[in-house]
Steps between C-alpha positions, in 0.01 A plus 500: 500500500630844410552757772333839474842656433571255217158561345551877522842473334362281220205734446739794471705303246184421298379860514839631388518258207141584402590870473818420304304286256231763459765753402680252271177406320412867458845571355486197270160605368627852440805364319280267298287796396800725441506677162862403437411134538204542265718683249759223509235241433348707219837549330532129433656445160540125467385171648798488740415843638135400524595185693716703738218749561258212572757339730543823698123534538475139618777550757337815636162329525656198674669722758176688566309173527755360746476812716120490495508137615735596782257776606217243506715269714570784743132590520417134570763486776365820657148356486622184676655724766172682555321165534765356739587233243841640408795275570298178477522266203188512285530128427594334830432787745839464672696813589731632227847558642589863563826458307298408190269798543797734543624394156156456338245698705222414254547125555166325545640148539765333712805378311378139488158592357651756261734234361204264453296777336781579255554131426130457414513808276799356312327165465195670347721701264685184395170322445387766252837552331 
């Protein structure tokens, strides 16, 4: 079970990261919408340039998508905190070690259940590959 001090420290870490991500997403969206970027894409002269422009767009969208998912994970962790469910594994309901939460404060599973979850995801991916 987490102490009040540990929970407070982890909440501060989550809040700080949330604000950082909000600013990063805002900056990425502004960059994505930047006139210079649009001009570069519109000045495409051959298929290679077109492919590069598409690649840059894909990278930017992937970064934004990753950051949005991280924001959702933070919001879910904060919700678990407000419901006194934070720090307990969603699968087996055992306490998640503080050391794990220090490194991954959005963790919703203990290491054992997370490994099993990832293994089952890989098995499903392999099944459909």
